[in-house]
C-alpha positions in Angstrom: 110.0 107.3 93.3 107.4 109.1 91.2 105.2 107.5 88.5 104.8 109.4 85.3 102.2 108.7 82.6 102.5 109.6 78.9 99.5 108.9 76.6 99.4 109.2 72.8 97.3 108.2 69.8 99.4 106.3 67.3 98.8 106.6 63.6 99.4 102.9 63.1 100.3 99.9 65.3 104.0 100.4 64.7 103.9 104.2 65.2 106.1 104.9 68.3 106.7 108.6 67.8 104.8 109.2 71.0 107.1 106.8 72.8 110.2 108.4 71.3 109.0 111.8 72.5 108.3 110.5 76.0 111.7 108.8 76.3 113.4 112.0 75.1 111.6 113.9 77.8 112.6 111.4 80.5 116.2 111.7 79.3 117.3 108.4 80.8 115.9 109.1 84.3 113.5 106.1 84.3 114.3 103.1 86.4 111.3 101.0 85.2 109.1 101.4 82.2 105.8 99.9 81.1 104.4 100.4 77.6 100.9 99.2 76.8 98.3 100.0 74.2 95.3 99.2 72.1 96.0 99.0 68.4 93.7 98.5 65.4 93.5 95.2 63.7 91.1 92.4 62.9 92.0 90.5 66.1 92.2 87.2 64.1 94.7 84.4 64.3 96.7 85.8 61.4 96.6 89.4 62.8 100.1 90.7 63.3 99.3 94.2 64.6 100.5 93.2 68.1 103.7 91.8 66.7 104.4 95.0 64.8 103.7 97.1 67.9 105.9 95.0 70.1 108.8 94.9 67.6 108.8 98.6 67.0 108.4 99.3 70.7 111.4 97.2 71.5 113.5 98.8 68.7 112.6 102.2 70.0 113.5 101.4 73.6 116.8 99.8 72.6 117.7 102.9 70.6 117.2 105.1 73.7 118.7 102.9 76.4 120.1 99.7 75.0 119.5 96.2 76.3 119.6 97.4 79.9 116.6 99.7 79.5 114.7 97.0 77.5 115.2 94.6 80.3 113.5 97.1 82.7 110.6 97.6 80.3 107.3 95.7 80.4 105.2 95.5 77.2 101.5 94.7 76.8 99.6 95.3 73.6 96.0 94.3 72.7 94.2 94.4 69.3 90.8 95.7 68.5 89.5 99.3 68.2 86.0 98.8 66.8 83.3 101.5 66.9 84.6 105.0 67.7 87.5 103.9 69.8 90.8 105.7 69.0 93.9 103.5 69.1 95.8 104.5 72.2 99.2 103.8 73.8 100.6 104.7 77.2 103.9 104.7 79.0 104.3 104.4 82.7 107.7 105.4 84.1 109.3 105.2 87.5 111.6 108.2 88.0 113.5 109.5 91.1 111.6 112.3 92.8 113.8 115.4 93.0 111.2 117.8 94.3 111.4 116.8 98.0 107.7 117.5 98.2 106.3 114.0 99.1 103.6 113.5 101.6 101.7 110.5 102.9 98.8 110.8 100.4 98.3 107.7 98.3 99.7 108.0 94.8 99.8 105.7 91.7 102.5 103.0 91.6 102.9 100.0 89.2 104.7 96.7 89.1 105.1 94.1 86.4 106.1 90.5 86.1 106.2 87.7 83.5 105.9 83.9 84.2 107.8 81.1 82.7 106.1 79.6 79.6 102.9 77.8 80.5 102.9 74.3 78.9 100.1 73.6 76.5 98.7 70.8 78.6 98.4 73.2 81.6 96.5 76.0 79.8 93.0 76.8 80.9 93.4 74.5 83.9 94.4 74.9 87.6 98.1 75.1 86.8 97.5 78.1 84.5 95.5 79.8 87.3 98.2 79.1 89.8 100.9 80.4 87.4 98.9 83.6 87.0 98.5 84.0 90.8 102.2 83.6 91.3 103.0 86.2 88.7 100.5 88.6 90.2 102.2 88.2 93.6 105.6 88.9 91.9 104.2 92.1 90.3 102.7 93.2 93.7 106.1 92.8 95.3 107.7 94.8 92.5 105.2 97.6 93.1 105.5 97.5 96.9 101.8 96.8 97.2 99.8 94.5 99.4 96.9 92.6 97.7 94.4 95.0 99.3 96.2 98.0 97.8 96.0 96.7 94.2 93.4 98.7 92.3 93.7 97.1 88.9 95.5 94.1 87.5 96.1 93.8 83.7 96.9 90.3 82.5 98.0 88.9 79.1 97.1 85.2 79.1 98.1 82.5 76.7 95.5 80.6 74.7 95.3 76.8 74.4 95.7 76.2 70.6 93.0 74.2 68.8 95.6 71.8 67.5 97.1 71.0 70.9 96.9 67.6 72.5 94.9 68.3 75.6 93.6 66.5 78.6 90.0 65.4 78.0 88.6 67.6 80.7 90.1 70.7 79.1 89.7 69.9 75.4 86.7 72.0 75.2 88.8 75.0 76.1 91.1 74.6 73.1 91.1 77.7 70.9 88.9 79.6 73.3 90.1 83.1 74.1 87.4 83.2 76.8 89.0 80.3 78.6 92.3 82.0 78.4 90.9 85.1 80.0 88.9 83.2 82.6 92.1 81.4 83.8 93.9 84.7 84.1 91.0 86.3 86.0 90.8 83.4 88.5 94.5 83.6 89.0 94.1 87.3 89.9 91.3 86.5 92.3 93.5 83.8 94.0 96.4 86.2 94.4 94.3 89.1 95.8 92.5 86.9 98.3 89.1 87.2 96.4 88.8 83.4 96.3 90.6 80.2 97.5 91.8 77.1 95.8 89.2 75.0 97.6 86.4 77.1 96.0 87.5 76.5 92.4 86.7 72.9 92.1 87.3 70.8 88.9 87.4 72.5 85.6 87.3 75.9 87.4 87.4 78.0 84.2 84.3 76.3 82.8 82.3 75.7 85.9 83.4 77.8 88.8 81.3 80.8 89.8 84.3 82.6 91.3 85.6 85.9 89.9 87.9 88.9 90.5 86.6 92.4 90.9 90.0 94.0 89.9 91.1 92.1 86.8 91.2 93.0 83.1 92.5 90.0 81.2 93.5 89.9 77.5 94.1 86.7 75.6 97.1 86.3 73.4 97.6 83.7 70.6 101.2 85.0 70.4 101.9 84.7 74.1 103.3 81.6 75.7 103.5 82.9 79.3 101.5 85.0 81.7 102.3 88.8 81.7 101.0 90.9 84.5 100.8 94.7 85.2 99.6 95.7 88.7 98.4 99.3 89.3 97.6 100.5 92.8 98.2 103.3 95.3 100.8 103.6 98.0 101.1 106.3 100.6 104.4 108.2 100.3 104.8 107.6 96.5 105.6 110.8 94.6 103.8 112.5 91.8 100.2 113.6 91.3 98.6 110.5 89.8 95.9 108.3 91.3 93.7 105.5 90.0 90.0 104.7 90.7 87.8 101.9 89.5 84.1 101.1 89.3 82.4 97.7 88.8 79.4 98.3 86.6 76.4 95.9 86.9 76.2 95.8 83.1 76.9 97.9 79.9 73.9 100.1 80.7 75.0 101.0 84.3 75.3 104.7 83.6 75.1 105.8 87.3 78.2 103.9 88.3 80.2 105.0 85.2 79.1 108.7 85.6 80.1 108.7 89.3 83.6 107.4 88.3 83.8 110.1 85.6 82.8 112.8 88.0 85.2 111.7 90.7 88.2 111.5 88.3 87.5 114.6 86.2 89.4 114.8 82.9 91.1 111.4 83.3 94.5 110.9 81.8 93.6 107.4 80.7 90.4 105.3 80.8 90.4 101.5 80.7 87.3 99.4 80.2 86.5 95.7 80.2 83.2 95.1 78.4 81.1 92.0 79.4 77.7 90.7 78.9 75.7 87.9 80.6 76.6 84.3 79.5 73.1 84.0 78.1 73.6 86.9 75.8 70.9 89.0 77.4 71.1 92.5 78.6 68.6 93.4 81.3 66.4 90.5 80.3 66.3 91.3 76.6 67.9 89.1 73.9 70.9 90.3 72.0 72.8 88.8 69.0 76.2 89.2 70.7 76.7 85.4 70.7 74.6 84.6 67.7 76.0 86.9 65.0 78.6 86.4 62.3 80.5 89.2 64.0 82.5 87.9 67.0 81.2 88.8 70.5 84.4 90.6 71.5 84.2 93.0 68.5 80.5 93.7 69.2 81.3 94.5 72.9 84.2 96.7 72.1 82.2 98.7 69.6 79.3 99.1 72.0 81.6 100.1 74.8 83.4 102.7 72.7 80.2 104.7 72.4 79.4 104.4 76.1 82.9 105.4 77.1 82.7 108.4 74.8 79.5 109.5 76.3 80.5 108.9 79.9 84.1 110.2 79.9 84.1 112.5 76.8 86.9 110.7 75.1 87.5 108.2 72.3 91.1 107.4 73.4 90.4 104.6 75.8 91.8 101.1 76.3 88.7 99.0 75.7 88.6 95.2 75.7 85.8 92.7 75.3 85.2 89.5 77.1 84.9 89.6 80.9 84.9 85.9 81.9 85.4 85.6 85.7 86.1 89.4 85.7 83.2 90.3 87.9 79.7 88.8 88.3 78.1 87.5 85.2 77.4 90.4 82.8 79.5 93.0 84.8 81.9 95.5 83.3 84.9 97.1 84.9 85.9 100.7 84.4 89.2 102.3 85.6 90.5 105.8 85.3 94.0 107.2 85.9 93.8 110.8 86.8 95.8 113.7 88.2 95.2 115.5 91.5 96.4 118.7 89.8 94.5 121.1 87.5 95.7 121.5 83.9 97.2 124.8 84.9 99.1 123.3 87.8 100.6 120.5 85.7 
């Protein structure tokens, strides 16, 4: 199998013209598909940008391959393109390799999985973390990857509604998108062997210092289950795509980001998880990220958009804010999918 990547900039959340073009080019050859993207919208509780994107995406896939193709397609959309970030969508497709020119060099592969609905009473607690870990393991198996071979895990994690009846020890997590992301990240850490159940303790999302170095987690008020996309490299996989990541110490860690940009060249797609220290400080100086009328996630996405533009020379990047348990406190994770071929060779 060969993994192909198509990237486009939609004119609106429900603009799937790029997906239509990619599906037409694939001409029914894909065995598995994954569509994911960052769309514009206020990212509030009554923001339906993601719903529009998902509905139009599903309609487009159904039109090209019917219910069978839709069943083989994973969808993950996130809202928020503040700053100079360009809305971006991408399609990953598994297609049979007909060139016969496959070597043992590692190449990009992907796998996806979706959990059963996570009960309200379980969200932001250990059961939520364990459900995420099990879903990551399922996605690893779908990709044919070991935990060590996983380079990046994208997770859509359900939020505990404010109105929900919750256990007293988790009531403070109600309505918190950060707690949703934290539970997802700890689940990734558990599945990849970066931590153990014994290390999590009570109220792990709120009090555990554990984290994953390979997770980008997005909360979803519309989601009732855990959705996982695993990206990694496997020797013998076809194609010309690879993936590389860098864990930045903070938003100002230019050397780490510049090294990743230099190693990956003109990347096909850049993904970035923007974080800041839990005290709201950056290199010891006070910021207003947690004290402003503007939500922290929006400030982080806007700040990161400028940094990504400078480091990688593109505004079309999948940028998300909020890095709870996704690296050490204040860290940011950058990833780039890139080709081993020159533009002329492609």
